[in-house]
C-alpha positions, 0 to 999 in steps of 0.5 A: 500500500505504501509503495502504491501511494509513493509511486502513484501506480493507481493514478498512472496506470489509467493515464498510461492506458489513456495515452496508449488509446490516444496513440492508437487513435492518432495512428489510425487517423494519420495513416489511412490505407495501411492494412495487415495481411496484404501481399504487397508492402503498404505504401503510405503516400497520402494523409496527415502523416505523409504530409507531415513527413514531407514537410519535416524531412524535406525541410531538414534535407533542403534547409540544413547543411550536410553536417547538420543532417549527420549530427541529427542522425548521431543525436537520434542514436545518442538519445537512446544512450542518454535514456538508458543512462537515466534509467541506470542512474534511477536504479543506482539511486534506488539501490543506494536508498535500499528502495526495493519498490524503486529497484523493482520498477527499474527492472520492470522498465528494462524488461518492458523495453525488451518485450515492447521491442519484440512486440514492435518487431512482430507488428512490423512483420504483420504490417509490412509498411514501406519506409517513407524514404522509398514510398514517398515520391521525391522524399529526401532523407539525410540518413541512409534509407534502411534496406528493403524489408526493414519495415517502417511501422512501428518505430523501434527507436521510439519504442526503445526511447519511450520504455526507459522514459516511462520507467524513469517517470514512474520510479523518479518522477522528478526525472520526467522533466528530462526523460520525457522531452528526450524521448520525444526528441528521439521520436521526432529525430527519426522523422527529421532524418527521413526514415519514419513517418510521424505515425510510426513513432507515435505507434512505437511510443504507444507500444510500451505505454 
């Protein structure tokens, strides 16, 4: 009962469910035309998500120098390292304070990241959504477009960013001020460098909430 009160599980679990539902609704609205079970890869070339992709990724490719694009690509990977470090620090802090519920929360967050990644990979194989850097006519990506068969929906990076951010938020709520913006940046960067649609990263984040 004490740990429930301290970490606010009873308040946060309904919020997580609501967030996941909102994410699913946003994905459905933003990416029309995608359906599982098709013999051909799904090409999303219309709708709000494709329009936002053209605007965001196109602006980066046209308006920024090449070195800035390379920096954004590196930052896309660096955000995952930073979030992993934040979760590790939350675990070390709980260990120093002999905070068993906190340690359990960190362990669950780490295990949840593995499960969420596996689920993300399973959904990729079910949907077969082509990467926007191949599907969208005239698309310009500053990052190399992943090989054919490396599907776009959902974004594994967004999943792996959201999992530790949620863990840090639950175990060390004050850390949310850093963890959540970094996770949001990790997701946005995948769109900016041209390898994901916005609905991909929304779905990737929703997988672990």
